[in-house]
PyMOL Python script that loads the backbone (N, CA, C, O; Angstrom):
from pymol import cmd

cmd.read_pdbstr("""\
ATOM      1  N   MET A   1      46.390   0.724 -16.849  1.00  0.00           N
ATOM      2  CA  MET A   1      46.946   0.107 -18.024  1.00  0.00           C
ATOM      3  C   MET A   1      45.816  -0.466 -18.881  1.00  0.00           C
ATOM      4  O   MET A   1      45.322  -1.561 -18.610  1.00  0.00           O
ATOM      5  N   PRO A   2      45.415   0.261 -19.895  1.00  0.00           N
ATOM      6  CA  PRO A   2      44.289  -0.212 -20.718  1.00  0.00           C
ATOM      7  C   PRO A   2      44.553  -1.543 -21.393  1.00  0.00           C
ATOM      8  O   PRO A   2      43.622  -2.332 -21.556  1.00  0.00           O
ATOM      9  N   TRP A   3      45.793  -1.825 -21.796  1.00  0.00           N
ATOM     10  CA  TRP A   3      46.100  -3.103 -22.453  1.00  0.00           C
ATOM     11  C   TRP A   3      45.909  -4.260 -21.486  1.00  0.00           C
ATOM     12  O   TRP A   3      45.527  -5.353 -21.904  1.00  0.00           O
ATOM     13  N   ALA A   4      46.168  -4.044 -20.205  1.00  0.00           N
ATOM     14  CA  ALA A   4      45.982  -5.118 -19.219  1.00  0.00           C
ATOM     15  C   ALA A   4      44.499  -5.415 -19.048  1.00  0.00           C
ATOM     16  O   ALA A   4      44.107  -6.576 -18.927  1.00  0.00           O
ATOM     17  N   ARG A   5      43.678  -4.381 -19.036  1.00  0.00           N
ATOM     18  CA  ARG A   5      42.226  -4.612 -18.927  1.00  0.00           C
ATOM     19  C   ARG A   5      41.713  -5.351 -20.155  1.00  0.00           C
ATOM     20  O   ARG A   5      40.869  -6.240 -20.039  1.00  0.00           O
ATOM     21  N   SER A   6      42.220  -4.989 -21.335  1.00  0.00           N
ATOM     22  CA  SER A   6      41.807  -5.671 -22.561  1.00  0.00           C
ATOM     23  C   SER A   6      42.211  -7.133 -22.522  1.00  0.00           C
ATOM     24  O   SER A   6      41.432  -8.004 -22.907  1.00  0.00           O
ATOM     25  N   ALA A   7      43.426  -7.408 -22.060  1.00  0.00           N
ATOM     26  CA  ALA A   7      43.885  -8.793 -21.955  1.00  0.00           C
ATOM     27  C   ALA A   7      43.016  -9.561 -20.983  1.00  0.00           C
ATOM     28  O   ALA A   7      42.690 -10.723 -21.226  1.00  0.00           O
ATOM     29  N   SER A   8      42.638  -8.927 -19.888  1.00  0.00           N
ATOM     30  CA  SER A   8      41.797  -9.586 -18.896  1.00  0.00           C
ATOM     31  C   SER A   8      40.420  -9.913 -19.476  1.00  0.00           C
ATOM     32  O   SER A   8      39.898 -11.008 -19.262  1.00  0.00           O
ATOM     33  N   ARG A   9      39.836  -8.972 -20.204  1.00  0.00           N
ATOM     34  CA  ARG A   9      38.538  -9.229 -20.835  1.00  0.00           C
ATOM     35  C   ARG A   9      38.646 -10.349 -21.864  1.00  0.00           C
ATOM     36  O   ARG A   9      37.780 -11.222 -21.927  1.00  0.00           O
ATOM     37  N   PHE A  10      39.686 -10.328 -22.655  1.00  0.00           N
ATOM     38  CA  PHE A  10      39.913 -11.379 -23.644  1.00  0.00           C
ATOM     39  C   PHE A  10      40.057 -12.720 -22.942  1.00  0.00           C
ATOM     40  O   PHE A  10      39.498 -13.721 -23.391  1.00  0.00           O
ATOM     41  N   ASP A  11      40.791 -12.747 -21.860  1.00  0.00           N
ATOM     42  CA  ASP A  11      41.014 -13.969 -21.093  1.00  0.00           C
ATOM     43  C   ASP A  11      39.685 -14.564 -20.641  1.00  0.00           C
ATOM     44  O   ASP A  11      39.487 -15.775 -20.744  1.00  0.00           O
ATOM     45  N   ARG A  12      38.777 -13.740 -20.145  1.00  0.00           N
ATOM     46  CA  ARG A  12      37.471 -14.240 -19.689  1.00  0.00           C
ATOM     47  C   ARG A  12      36.660 -14.833 -20.839  1.00  0.00           C
ATOM     48  O   ARG A  12      35.899 -15.779 -20.635  1.00  0.00           O
ATOM     49  N   ARG A  13      36.816 -14.289 -22.036  1.00  0.00           N
ATOM     50  CA  ARG A  13      36.052 -14.772 -23.182  1.00  0.00           C
ATOM     51  C   ARG A  13      36.540 -16.119 -23.697  1.00  0.00           C
ATOM     52  O   ARG A  13      35.760 -16.861 -24.293  1.00  0.00           O
ATOM     53  N   VAL A  14      37.799 -16.451 -23.486  1.00  0.00           N
ATOM     54  CA  VAL A  14      38.340 -17.676 -24.053  1.00  0.00           C
ATOM     55  C   VAL A  14      38.546 -18.789 -23.030  1.00  0.00           C
ATOM     56  O   VAL A  14      38.927 -19.896 -23.408  1.00  0.00           O
ATOM     57  N   THR A  15      38.308 -18.532 -21.767  1.00  0.00           N
ATOM     58  CA  THR A  15      38.584 -19.507 -20.709  1.00  0.00           C
ATOM     59  C   THR A  15      37.887 -20.844 -20.959  1.00  0.00           C
ATOM     60  O   THR A  15      38.516 -21.891 -20.806  1.00  0.00           O
ATOM     61  N   GLY A  16      36.635 -20.841 -21.330  1.00  0.00           N
ATOM     62  CA  GLY A  16      35.887 -22.070 -21.556  1.00  0.00           C
ATOM     63  C   GLY A  16      36.350 -22.857 -22.762  1.00  0.00           C
ATOM     64  O   GLY A  16      35.919 -23.994 -22.956  1.00  0.00           O
ATOM     65  N   ARG A  17      37.198 -22.293 -23.560  1.00  0.00           N
ATOM     66  CA  ARG A  17      37.694 -22.953 -24.774  1.00  0.00           C
ATOM     67  C   ARG A  17      39.090 -23.551 -24.598  1.00  0.00           C
ATOM     68  O   ARG A  17      39.696 -24.007 -25.567  1.00  0.00           O
ATOM     69  N   HIS A  18      39.587 -23.550 -23.399  1.00  0.00           N
ATOM     70  CA  HIS A  18      40.931 -24.052 -23.082  1.00  0.00           C
ATOM     71  C   HIS A  18      42.029 -23.256 -23.782  1.00  0.00           C
ATOM     72  O   HIS A  18      43.129 -23.764 -23.999  1.00  0.00           O
ATOM     73  N   LEU A  19      41.729 -22.026 -24.127  1.00  0.00           N
ATOM     74  CA  LEU A  19      42.764 -21.126 -24.625  1.00  0.00           C
ATOM     75  C   LEU A  19      43.324 -20.380 -23.425  1.00  0.00           C
ATOM     76  O   LEU A  19      42.593 -20.066 -22.486  1.00  0.00           O
ATOM     77  N   ARG A  20      44.602 -20.100 -23.456  1.00  0.00           N
ATOM     78  CA  ARG A  20      45.223 -19.397 -22.335  1.00  0.00           C
ATOM     79  C   ARG A  20      45.813 -18.081 -22.818  1.00  0.00           C
ATOM     80  O   ARG A  20      46.385 -17.995 -23.904  1.00  0.00           O
ATOM     81  N   VAL A  21      45.661 -17.070 -21.990  1.00  0.00           N
ATOM     82  CA  VAL A  21      46.200 -15.752 -22.277  1.00  0.00           C
ATOM     83  C   VAL A  21      47.194 -15.419 -21.177  1.00  0.00           C
ATOM     84  O   VAL A  21      46.868 -15.503 -19.993  1.00  0.00           O
ATOM     85  N   SER A  22      48.393 -15.045 -21.561  1.00  0.00           N
ATOM     86  CA  SER A  22      49.419 -14.685 -20.587  1.00  0.00           C
ATOM     87  C   SER A  22      49.971 -13.309 -20.906  1.00  0.00           C
ATOM     88  O   SER A  22      50.136 -12.942 -22.069  1.00  0.00           O
ATOM     89  N   LEU A  23      50.252 -12.555 -19.856  1.00  0.00           N
ATOM     90  CA  LEU A  23      50.859 -11.246 -19.977  1.00  0.00           C
ATOM     91  C   LEU A  23      52.261 -11.340 -19.400  1.00  0.00           C
ATOM     92  O   LEU A  23      52.425 -11.601 -18.208  1.00  0.00           O
ATOM     93  N   VAL A  24      53.277 -11.128 -20.235  1.00  0.00           N
ATOM     94  CA  VAL A  24      54.668 -11.164 -19.792  1.00  0.00           C
ATOM     95  C   VAL A  24      55.150  -9.719 -19.690  1.00  0.00           C
ATOM     96  O   VAL A  24      55.121  -8.971 -20.667  1.00  0.00           O
ATOM     97  N   GLU A  25      55.591  -9.342 -18.499  1.00  0.00           N
ATOM     98  CA  GLU A  25      56.041  -7.980 -18.242  1.00  0.00           C
ATOM     99  C   GLU A  25      57.535  -7.997 -17.904  1.00  0.00           C
ATOM    100  O   GLU A  25      57.906  -8.227 -16.754  1.00  0.00           O
ATOM    101  N   PRO A  26      58.383  -7.756 -18.892  1.00  0.00           N
ATOM    102  CA  PRO A  26      59.820  -7.780 -18.614  1.00  0.00           C
ATOM    103  C   PRO A  26      60.299  -6.462 -18.030  1.00  0.00           C
ATOM    104  O   PRO A  26      59.776  -5.394 -18.348  1.00  0.00           O
ATOM    105  N   GLY A  27      61.292  -6.559 -17.177  1.00  0.00           N
ATOM    106  CA  GLY A  27      61.954  -5.371 -16.667  1.00  0.00           C
ATOM    107  C   GLY A  27      63.008  -4.934 -17.670  1.00  0.00           C
ATOM    108  O   GLY A  27      62.782  -4.971 -18.880  1.00  0.00           O
ATOM    109  N   ALA A  28      64.155  -4.523 -17.160  1.00  0.00           N
ATOM    110  CA  ALA A  28      65.234  -4.030 -18.017  1.00  0.00           C
ATOM    111  C   ALA A  28      65.839  -5.185 -18.818  1.00  0.00           C
ATOM    112  O   ALA A  28      66.399  -6.124 -18.252  1.00  0.00           O
ATOM    113  N   VAL A  29      65.715  -5.097 -20.137  1.00  0.00           N
ATOM    114  CA  VAL A  29      66.237  -6.130 -21.030  1.00  0.00           C
ATOM    115  C   VAL A  29      67.245  -5.485 -21.977  1.00  0.00           C
ATOM    116  O   VAL A  29      66.997  -4.416 -22.533  1.00  0.00           O
ATOM    117  N   GLU A  30      68.359  -6.135 -22.148  1.00  0.00           N
ATOM    118  CA  GLU A  30      69.403  -5.655 -23.066  1.00  0.00           C
ATOM    119  C   GLU A  30      68.980  -6.012 -24.490  1.00  0.00           C
ATOM    120  O   GLU A  30      69.088  -7.165 -24.908  1.00  0.00           O
ATOM    121  N   THR A  31      68.499  -5.019 -25.227  1.00  0.00           N
ATOM    122  CA  THR A  31      68.098  -5.246 -26.620  1.00  0.00           C
ATOM    123  C   THR A  31      68.573  -4.077 -27.476  1.00  0.00           C
ATOM    124  O   THR A  31      69.031  -3.058 -26.959  1.00  0.00           O
ATOM    125  N   GLU A  32      68.457  -4.238 -28.772  1.00  0.00           N
ATOM    126  CA  GLU A  32      68.816  -3.159 -29.680  1.00  0.00           C
ATOM    127  C   GLU A  32      67.755  -2.070 -29.724  1.00  0.00           C
ATOM    128  O   GLU A  32      67.992  -1.008 -30.299  1.00  0.00           O
ATOM    129  N   LEU A  33      66.596  -2.306 -29.134  1.00  0.00           N
ATOM    130  CA  LEU A  33      65.511  -1.327 -29.186  1.00  0.00           C
ATOM    131  C   LEU A  33      65.879  -0.011 -28.506  1.00  0.00           C
ATOM    132  O   LEU A  33      65.445   1.057 -28.939  1.00  0.00           O
ATOM    133  N   SER A  34      66.670  -0.084 -27.450  1.00  0.00           N
ATOM    134  CA  SER A  34      67.031   1.157 -26.759  1.00  0.00           C
ATOM    135  C   SER A  34      67.810   2.107 -27.669  1.00  0.00           C
ATOM    136  O   SER A  34      67.773   3.320 -27.463  1.00  0.00           O
ATOM    137  N   SER A  35      68.499   1.586 -28.652  1.00  0.00           N
ATOM    138  CA  SER A  35      69.272   2.443 -29.553  1.00  0.00           C
ATOM    139  C   SER A  35      68.383   3.293 -30.453  1.00  0.00           C
ATOM    140  O   SER A  35      68.881   4.199 -31.123  1.00  0.00           O
ATOM    141  N   HIS A  36      67.102   3.027 -30.484  1.00  0.00           N
ATOM    142  CA  HIS A  36      66.168   3.796 -31.308  1.00  0.00           C
ATOM    143  C   HIS A  36      65.610   5.012 -30.581  1.00  0.00           C
ATOM    144  O   HIS A  36      64.781   5.740 -31.128  1.00  0.00           O
ATOM    145  N   ASN A  37      66.065   5.236 -29.341  1.00  0.00           N
ATOM    146  CA  ASN A  37      65.610   6.388 -28.558  1.00  0.00           C
ATOM    147  C   ASN A  37      66.446   7.626 -28.855  1.00  0.00           C
ATOM    148  O   ASN A  37      67.538   7.548 -29.419  1.00  0.00           O
ATOM    149  N   ARG A  38      65.902   8.759 -28.461  1.00  0.00           N
ATOM    150  CA  ARG A  38      66.631  10.021 -28.586  1.00  0.00           C
ATOM    151  C   ARG A  38      67.858   9.983 -27.669  1.00  0.00           C
ATOM    152  O   ARG A  38      67.850   9.258 -26.674  1.00  0.00           O
ATOM    153  N   PRO A  39      68.890  10.731 -27.976  1.00  0.00           N
ATOM    154  CA  PRO A  39      70.116  10.703 -27.170  1.00  0.00           C
ATOM    155  C   PRO A  39      69.885  10.975 -25.683  1.00  0.00           C
ATOM    156  O   PRO A  39      70.510  10.332 -24.840  1.00  0.00           O
ATOM    157  N   GLU A  40      69.001  11.914 -25.349  1.00  0.00           N
ATOM    158  CA  GLU A  40      68.760  12.217 -23.930  1.00  0.00           C
ATOM    159  C   GLU A  40      68.059  11.052 -23.215  1.00  0.00           C
ATOM    160  O   GLU A  40      68.266  10.841 -22.021  1.00  0.00           O
ATOM    161  N   VAL A  41      67.241  10.309 -23.938  1.00  0.00           N
ATOM    162  CA  VAL A  41      66.587   9.127 -23.361  1.00  0.00           C
ATOM    163  C   VAL A  41      67.618   8.021 -23.171  1.00  0.00           C
ATOM    164  O   VAL A  41      67.619   7.340 -22.145  1.00  0.00           O
ATOM    165  N   LEU A  42      68.486   7.841 -24.149  1.00  0.00           N
ATOM    166  CA  LEU A  42      69.561   6.846 -24.037  1.00  0.00           C
ATOM    167  C   LEU A  42      70.428   7.123 -22.810  1.00  0.00           C
ATOM    168  O   LEU A  42      70.785   6.201 -22.077  1.00  0.00           O
ATOM    169  N   GLU A  43      70.762   8.382 -22.592  1.00  0.00           N
ATOM    170  CA  GLU A  43      71.584   8.757 -21.443  1.00  0.00           C
ATOM    171  C   GLU A  43      70.851   8.444 -20.135  1.00  0.00           C
ATOM    172  O   GLU A  43      71.456   7.956 -19.180  1.00  0.00           O
ATOM    173  N   SER A  44      69.575   8.720 -20.099  1.00  0.00           N
ATOM    174  CA  SER A  44      68.768   8.428 -18.910  1.00  0.00           C
ATOM    175  C   SER A  44      68.729   6.919 -18.624  1.00  0.00           C
ATOM    176  O   SER A  44      68.835   6.495 -17.473  1.00  0.00           O
ATOM    177  N   ILE A  45      68.578   6.128 -19.671  1.00  0.00           N
ATOM    178  CA  ILE A  45      68.562   4.670 -19.530  1.00  0.00           C
ATOM    179  C   ILE A  45      69.903   4.184 -18.995  1.00  0.00           C
ATOM    180  O   ILE A  45      69.953   3.344 -18.097  1.00  0.00           O
ATOM    181  N   LYS A  46      70.994   4.717 -19.552  1.00  0.00           N
ATOM    182  CA  LYS A  46      72.329   4.314 -19.105  1.00  0.00           C
ATOM    183  C   LYS A  46      72.547   4.637 -17.630  1.00  0.00           C
ATOM    184  O   LYS A  46      73.106   3.833 -16.884  1.00  0.00           O
ATOM    185  N   GLU A  47      72.099   5.821 -17.220  1.00  0.00           N
ATOM    186  CA  GLU A  47      72.250   6.220 -15.811  1.00  0.00           C
ATOM    187  C   GLU A  47      71.400   5.345 -14.892  1.00  0.00           C
ATOM    188  O   GLU A  47      71.869   4.877 -13.854  1.00  0.00           O
ATOM    189  N   ARG A  48      70.160   5.135 -15.282  1.00  0.00           N
ATOM    190  CA  ARG A  48      69.232   4.386 -14.426  1.00  0.00           C
ATOM    191  C   ARG A  48      69.675   2.942 -14.218  1.00  0.00           C
ATOM    192  O   ARG A  48      69.523   2.394 -13.126  1.00  0.00           O
ATOM    193  N   PHE A  49      70.220   2.328 -15.263  1.00  0.00           N
ATOM    194  CA  PHE A  49      70.566   0.909 -15.190  1.00  0.00           C
ATOM    195  C   PHE A  49      72.077   0.655 -15.222  1.00  0.00           C
ATOM    196  O   PHE A  49      72.520  -0.431 -15.597  1.00  0.00           O
ATOM    197  N   ALA A  50      72.851   1.642 -14.835  1.00  0.00           N
ATOM    198  CA  ALA A  50      74.309   1.519 -14.880  1.00  0.00           C
ATOM    199  C   ALA A  50      74.821   0.347 -14.048  1.00  0.00           C
ATOM    200  O   ALA A  50      75.752  -0.343 -14.464  1.00  0.00           O
ATOM    201  N   ASP A  51      74.231   0.116 -12.890  1.00  0.00           N
ATOM    202  CA  ASP A  51      74.707  -0.933 -11.982  1.00  0.00           C
ATOM    203  C   ASP A  51      73.830  -2.183 -12.018  1.00  0.00           C
ATOM    204  O   ASP A  51      73.916  -3.034 -11.133  1.00  0.00           O
ATOM    205  N   VAL A  52      72.995  -2.288 -13.034  1.00  0.00           N
ATOM    206  CA  VAL A  52      72.058  -3.409 -13.136  1.00  0.00           C
ATOM    207  C   VAL A  52      72.476  -4.325 -14.280  1.00  0.00           C
ATOM    208  O   VAL A  52      72.666  -3.873 -15.409  1.00  0.00           O
ATOM    209  N   GLU A  53      72.616  -5.595 -13.984  1.00  0.00           N
ATOM    210  CA  GLU A  53      72.848  -6.569 -15.050  1.00  0.00           C
ATOM    211  C   GLU A  53      71.496  -6.854 -15.690  1.00  0.00           C
ATOM    212  O   GLU A  53      70.658  -7.539 -15.104  1.00  0.00           O
ATOM    213  N   ARG A  54      71.287  -6.333 -16.882  1.00  0.00           N
ATOM    214  CA  ARG A  54      69.983  -6.450 -17.537  1.00  0.00           C
ATOM    215  C   ARG A  54      69.721  -7.873 -18.017  1.00  0.00           C
ATOM    216  O   ARG A  54      70.638  -8.660 -18.254  1.00  0.00           O
ATOM    217  N   LEU A  55      68.438  -8.165 -18.150  1.00  0.00           N
ATOM    218  CA  LEU A  55      68.022  -9.453 -18.691  1.00  0.00           C
ATOM    219  C   LEU A  55      68.446  -9.546 -20.150  1.00  0.00           C
ATOM    220  O   LEU A  55      68.654  -8.532 -20.817  1.00  0.00           O
ATOM    221  N   GLN A  56      68.567 -10.760 -20.628  1.00  0.00           N
ATOM    222  CA  GLN A  56      68.859 -11.014 -22.035  1.00  0.00           C
ATOM    223  C   GLN A  56      67.577 -11.510 -22.710  1.00  0.00           C
ATOM    224  O   GLN A  56      66.652 -11.971 -22.041  1.00  0.00           O
ATOM    225  N   ALA A  57      67.533 -11.411 -24.016  1.00  0.00           N
ATOM    226  CA  ALA A  57      66.360 -11.872 -24.766  1.00  0.00           C
ATOM    227  C   ALA A  57      66.069 -13.338 -24.448  1.00  0.00           C
ATOM    228  O   ALA A  57      64.905 -13.731 -24.373  1.00  0.00           O
ATOM    229  N   ASP A  58      67.101 -14.144 -24.264  1.00  0.00           N
ATOM    230  CA  ASP A  58      66.904 -15.562 -23.940  1.00  0.00           C
ATOM    231  C   ASP A  58      66.192 -15.758 -22.604  1.00  0.00           C
ATOM    232  O   ASP A  58      65.455 -16.730 -22.437  1.00  0.00           O
ATOM    233  N   ASP A  59      66.403 -14.847 -21.647  1.00  0.00           N
ATOM    234  CA  ASP A  59      65.707 -14.944 -20.364  1.00  0.00           C
ATOM    235  C   ASP A  59      64.196 -14.841 -20.564  1.00  0.00           C
ATOM    236  O   ASP A  59      63.424 -15.579 -19.953  1.00  0.00           O
ATOM    237  N   ILE A  60      63.795 -13.926 -21.417  1.00  0.00           N
ATOM    238  CA  ILE A  60      62.366 -13.741 -21.692  1.00  0.00           C
ATOM    239  C   ILE A  60      61.846 -14.907 -22.519  1.00  0.00           C
ATOM    240  O   ILE A  60      60.739 -15.391 -22.281  1.00  0.00           O
ATOM    241  N   ALA A  61      62.626 -15.357 -23.477  1.00  0.00           N
ATOM    242  CA  ALA A  61      62.222 -16.501 -24.306  1.00  0.00           C
ATOM    243  C   ALA A  61      62.006 -17.743 -23.441  1.00  0.00           C
ATOM    244  O   ALA A  61      61.045 -18.484 -23.651  1.00  0.00           O
ATOM    245  N   GLU A  62      62.888 -17.974 -22.475  1.00  0.00           N
ATOM    246  CA  GLU A  62      62.730 -19.131 -21.588  1.00  0.00           C
ATOM    247  C   GLU A  62      61.458 -19.024 -20.749  1.00  0.00           C
ATOM    248  O   GLU A  62      60.800 -20.029 -20.481  1.00  0.00           O
ATOM    249  N   ALA A  63      61.117 -17.818 -20.342  1.00  0.00           N
ATOM    250  CA  ALA A  63      59.879 -17.619 -19.584  1.00  0.00           C
ATOM    251  C   ALA A  63      58.663 -17.951 -20.444  1.00  0.00           C
ATOM    252  O   ALA A  63      57.707 -18.567 -19.973  1.00  0.00           O
ATOM    253  N   ILE A  64      58.710 -17.538 -21.700  1.00  0.00           N
ATOM    254  CA  ILE A  64      57.600 -17.829 -22.614  1.00  0.00           C
ATOM    255  C   ILE A  64      57.503 -19.326 -22.874  1.00  0.00           C
ATOM    256  O   ILE A  64      56.402 -19.872 -22.928  1.00  0.00           O
ATOM    257  N   VAL A  65      58.631 -19.991 -23.035  1.00  0.00           N
ATOM    258  CA  VAL A  65      58.619 -21.443 -23.200  1.00  0.00           C
ATOM    259  C   VAL A  65      57.976 -22.099 -21.981  1.00  0.00           C
ATOM    260  O   VAL A  65      57.179 -23.027 -22.114  1.00  0.00           O
ATOM    261  N   TYR A  66      58.326 -21.614 -20.801  1.00  0.00           N
ATOM    262  CA  TYR A  66      57.722 -22.156 -19.578  1.00  0.00           C
ATOM    263  C   TYR A  66      56.202 -22.001 -19.625  1.00  0.00           C
ATOM    264  O   TYR A  66      55.473 -22.947 -19.324  1.00  0.00           O
ATOM    265  N   ILE A  67      55.726 -20.832 -19.996  1.00  0.00           N
ATOM    266  CA  ILE A  67      54.284 -20.570 -20.038  1.00  0.00           C
ATOM    267  C   ILE A  67      53.579 -21.523 -21.002  1.00  0.00           C
ATOM    268  O   ILE A  67      52.577 -22.141 -20.643  1.00  0.00           O
ATOM    269  N   VAL A  68      54.094 -21.643 -22.213  1.00  0.00           N
ATOM    270  CA  VAL A  68      53.384 -22.407 -23.244  1.00  0.00           C
ATOM    271  C   VAL A  68      53.548 -23.915 -23.103  1.00  0.00           C
ATOM    272  O   VAL A  68      52.864 -24.675 -23.788  1.00  0.00           O
ATOM    273  N   THR A  69      54.437 -24.355 -22.232  1.00  0.00           N
ATOM    274  CA  THR A  69      54.613 -25.802 -22.063  1.00  0.00           C
ATOM    275  C   THR A  69      53.946 -26.329 -20.792  1.00  0.00           C
ATOM    276  O   THR A  69      54.137 -27.491 -20.435  1.00  0.00           O
ATOM    277  N   ARG A  70      53.174 -25.498 -20.111  1.00  0.00           N
ATOM    278  CA  ARG A  70      52.431 -25.988 -18.945  1.00  0.00           C
ATOM    279  C   ARG A  70      51.306 -26.907 -19.411  1.00  0.00           C
ATOM    280  O   ARG A  70      50.825 -26.783 -20.537  1.00  0.00           O
ATOM    281  N   PRO A  71      50.887 -27.831 -18.543  1.00  0.00           N
ATOM    282  CA  PRO A  71      49.759 -28.699 -18.895  1.00  0.00           C
ATOM    283  C   PRO A  71      48.503 -27.875 -19.201  1.00  0.00           C
ATOM    284  O   PRO A  71      48.387 -26.720 -18.790  1.00  0.00           O
ATOM    285  N   ARG A  72      47.602 -28.468 -19.903  1.00  0.00           N
ATOM    286  CA  ARG A  72      46.383 -27.791 -20.372  1.00  0.00           C
ATOM    287  C   ARG A  72      45.590 -27.147 -19.243  1.00  0.00           C
ATOM    288  O   ARG A  72      44.940 -26.122 -19.447  1.00  0.00           O
ATOM    289  N   HIS A  73      45.637 -27.737 -18.059  1.00  0.00           N
ATOM    290  CA  HIS A  73      44.836 -27.212 -16.946  1.00  0.00           C
ATOM    291  C   HIS A  73      45.530 -26.079 -16.176  1.00  0.00           C
ATOM    292  O   HIS A  73      44.979 -25.576 -15.196  1.00  0.00           O
ATOM    293  N   VAL A  74      46.724 -25.676 -16.606  1.00  0.00           N
ATOM    294  CA  VAL A  74      47.488 -24.631 -15.920  1.00  0.00           C
ATOM    295  C   VAL A  74      47.529 -23.376 -16.784  1.00  0.00           C
ATOM    296  O   VAL A  74      47.891 -23.429 -17.960  1.00  0.00           O
ATOM    297  N   ALA A  75      47.153 -22.246 -16.186  1.00  0.00           N
ATOM    298  CA  ALA A  75      47.217 -20.962 -16.887  1.00  0.00           C
ATOM    299  C   ALA A  75      48.128 -20.022 -16.103  1.00  0.00           C
ATOM    300  O   ALA A  75      47.895 -19.769 -14.921  1.00  0.00           O
ATOM    301  N   ILE A  76      49.143 -19.516 -16.747  1.00  0.00           N
ATOM    302  CA  ILE A  76      50.005 -18.492 -16.163  1.00  0.00           C
ATOM    303  C   ILE A  76      49.456 -17.165 -16.689  1.00  0.00           C
ATOM    304  O   ILE A  76      49.726 -16.789 -17.830  1.00  0.00           O
ATOM    305  N   ASN A  77      48.696 -16.468 -15.869  1.00  0.00           N
ATOM    306  CA  ASN A  77      48.033 -15.256 -16.332  1.00  0.00           C
ATOM    307  C   ASN A  77      48.983 -14.072 -16.481  1.00  0.00           C
ATOM    308  O   ASN A  77      48.899 -13.320 -17.452  1.00  0.00           O
ATOM    309  N   GLU A  78      49.882 -13.910 -15.518  1.00  0.00           N
ATOM    310  CA  GLU A  78      50.833 -12.806 -15.567  1.00  0.00           C
ATOM    311  C   GLU A  78      52.200 -13.273 -15.095  1.00  0.00           C
ATOM    312  O   GLU A  78      52.315 -14.114 -14.204  1.00  0.00           O
ATOM    313  N   MET A  79      53.235 -12.712 -15.711  1.00  0.00           N
ATOM    314  CA  MET A  79      54.588 -13.015 -15.275  1.00  0.00           C
ATOM    315  C   MET A  79      55.400 -11.721 -15.342  1.00  0.00           C
ATOM    316  O   MET A  79      55.599 -11.148 -16.413  1.00  0.00           O
ATOM    317  N   LEU A  80      55.863 -11.278 -14.175  1.00  0.00           N
ATOM    318  CA  LEU A  80      56.718 -10.102 -14.075  1.00  0.00           C
ATOM    319  C   LEU A  80      58.147 -10.594 -13.918  1.00  0.00           C
ATOM    320  O   LEU A  80      58.450 -11.331 -12.979  1.00  0.00           O
ATOM    321  N   ILE A  81      59.023 -10.195 -14.824  1.00  0.00           N
ATOM    322  CA  ILE A  81      60.402 -10.669 -14.821  1.00  0.00           C
ATOM    323  C   ILE A  81      61.325  -9.456 -14.756  1.00  0.00           C
ATOM    324  O   ILE A  81      61.310  -8.608 -15.647  1.00  0.00           O
ATOM    325  N   ARG A  82      62.123  -9.380 -13.701  1.00  0.00           N
ATOM    326  CA  ARG A  82      63.051  -8.264 -13.552  1.00  0.00           C
ATOM    327  C   ARG A  82      64.431  -8.785 -13.194  1.00  0.00           C
ATOM    328  O   ARG A  82      64.576  -9.869 -12.628  1.00  0.00           O
ATOM    329  N   PRO A  83      65.453  -7.987 -13.537  1.00  0.00           N
ATOM    330  CA  PRO A  83      66.786  -8.323 -13.025  1.00  0.00           C
ATOM    331  C   PRO A  83      66.749  -8.224 -11.497  1.00  0.00           C
ATOM    332  O   PRO A  83      65.998  -7.420 -10.947  1.00  0.00           O
ATOM    333  N   THR A  84      67.546  -9.025 -10.824  1.00  0.00           N
ATOM    334  CA  THR A  84      67.497  -9.018  -9.365  1.00  0.00           C
ATOM    335  C   THR A  84      67.867  -7.655  -8.779  1.00  0.00           C
ATOM    336  O   THR A  84      67.415  -7.322  -7.684  1.00  0.00           O
ATOM    337  N   GLU A  85      68.672  -6.869  -9.475  1.00  0.00           N
ATOM    338  CA  GLU A  85      69.085  -5.574  -8.958  1.00  0.00           C
ATOM    339  C   GLU A  85      68.137  -4.434  -9.331  1.00  0.00           C
ATOM    340  O   GLU A  85      68.321  -3.312  -8.860  1.00  0.00           O
ATOM    341  N   GLN A  86      67.141  -4.691 -10.155  1.00  0.00           N
ATOM    342  CA  GLN A  86      66.233  -3.627 -10.584  1.00  0.00           C
ATOM    343  C   GLN A  86      65.232  -3.332  -9.479  1.00  0.00           C
ATOM    344  O   GLN A  86      64.559  -4.237  -8.985  1.00  0.00           O
ATOM    345  N   GLU A  87      65.132  -2.058  -9.090  1.00  0.00           N
ATOM    346  CA  GLU A  87      64.245  -1.682  -7.997  1.00  0.00           C
ATOM    347  C   GLU A  87      62.795  -1.557  -8.447  1.00  0.00           C
ATOM    348  O   GLU A  87      61.892  -1.950  -7.708  1.00  0.00           O
ATOM    349  N   GLN A  88      62.555  -1.029  -9.620  1.00  0.00           N
ATOM    350  CA  GLN A  88      61.189  -0.919 -10.121  1.00  0.00           C
ATOM    351  C   GLN A  88      61.150  -0.854 -11.611  1.00  0.00           C
ATOM    352  O   GLN A  88      60.071  -0.759 -12.197  1.00  0.00           O
TER     353      GLN A  88
END
""", "prot")
cmd.dss("prot")
cmd.show_as("cartoon", "prot")
cmd.util.cbc("prot")
cmd.orient("prot")
């Protein structure tokens, strides 16, 4: 994942400045973005997550609030958030 390596390099450059870099990796989230896919992709998404209660945008927003409200000495470098029923 080239973006993860870039984030890691950026993180090392800003650490001494008390800036924090966090990577939030959401699993299946119920958003309008999926409607922008081709019909065959939409069908695949529906099949894959048919029995999964997907995350809501507020779930991700709450995670971000948690990250940015930690004390200055705490850095949340990565956060993987998935629905409990999502296998991968």
